[in-house]
C-alpha positions in Angstrom: 144.7 143.7 -16.9 147.6 144.2 -14.3 149.2 141.1 -13.7 151.4 140.0 -10.4 155.1 139.1 -9.7 154.7 135.6 -10.3 154.4 136.0 -14.4 157.1 138.7 -14.7 160.1 138.0 -17.1 161.5 141.3 -16.0 162.0 143.8 -13.0 159.5 146.5 -13.1 159.6 150.0 -13.6 158.3 151.2 -10.8 156.7 149.5 -7.6 153.5 150.9 -5.4 153.5 150.8 -2.0 150.9 151.4 1.1 152.5 151.9 4.3 156.3 152.2 3.5 156.9 152.2 7.4 155.3 148.7 7.7 156.6 147.4 4.0 160.4 149.0 4.8 162.2 145.5 2.9 160.3 146.1 0.0 161.3 149.5 0.1 165.0 148.3 1.0 164.4 146.1 -2.0 163.3 148.6 -4.5 166.3 150.7 -3.8 168.9 148.3 -3.6 167.4 147.4 -7.5 167.0 151.0 -9.1 163.1 150.5 -9.0 161.4 153.7 -8.3 158.9 154.0 -5.4 155.8 154.9 -5.5 154.0 155.3 -1.6 151.5 156.4 0.2 152.9 158.6 3.1 151.0 159.0 6.1 152.1 161.6 8.9 154.1 158.2 10.5 156.4 157.8 7.4 159.7 159.3 6.0 158.8 160.5 2.7 162.6 161.1 1.7 162.9 157.2 1.1 159.9 157.4 -1.1 160.7 158.4 -5.2 157.0 159.6 -5.8 155.2 160.0 -2.5 151.3 160.1 -2.1 150.2 161.9 0.9 147.2 159.9 2.1 146.4 157.7 5.1 147.2 154.2 5.0 145.6 153.2 7.9 141.9 153.6 6.2 140.9 150.9 4.0 138.7 153.3 1.8 141.3 155.5 1.2 143.4 152.6 0.9 140.9 150.8 -2.1 140.5 154.7 -3.4 144.2 155.2 -4.1 144.4 151.3 -5.4 141.8 151.9 -7.8 143.1 155.5 -8.8 146.6 153.7 -9.3 145.7 151.0 -11.2 143.4 153.0 -13.3 145.4 155.3 -14.2 148.4 152.5 -15.5 145.7 151.1 -17.1 145.2 154.8 -19.0 148.9 155.1 -19.7 149.1 151.6 -21.0 146.6 152.4 -23.4 147.7 155.5 -24.9 151.4 153.8 -25.0 149.8 150.9 -27.4 148.4 153.6 -29.2 151.3 155.7 -29.6 153.3 152.6 -30.6 150.4 151.2 -33.3 150.7 154.8 -34.8 154.2 154.7 -35.1 154.0 151.6 -37.0 151.4 152.8 -39.0 153.8 155.4 -39.9 156.8 153.4 -41.1 156.9 153.1 -44.4 156.4 150.0 -45.6 159.4 148.8 -48.5 158.6 148.4 -52.0 158.3 145.1 -54.0 161.2 145.9 -55.8 163.4 146.6 -52.3 162.2 143.1 -50.7 163.4 141.5 -54.0 166.6 143.0 -54.1 167.1 142.8 -50.6 166.2 138.8 -50.7 168.7 138.3 -53.7 171.6 140.5 -52.1 171.0 138.3 -48.7 170.3 140.7 -46.8 
């Protein structure tokens, strides 16, 4: 599940903004902090301020719902893939042999 900023313990890698013209403070803060911006960019916005512009109508509620649901689904799918990759890496790491564990314990390592 996606969580809000209240429960974050570090800065996000990216932010998703619907109307960068209206939310120019959020865009400026993200740029200042080095956070990537993904934003729905309408014809009345400057796309050069956005790292990853998504062309779309930020005024139509149906378009906003569609775009936000697709972005959220993509984030969750990406997280699922990352979790699977991390689990595969952990499973591929060889477990220490019994002798190695005992030797490490004796040597204080």
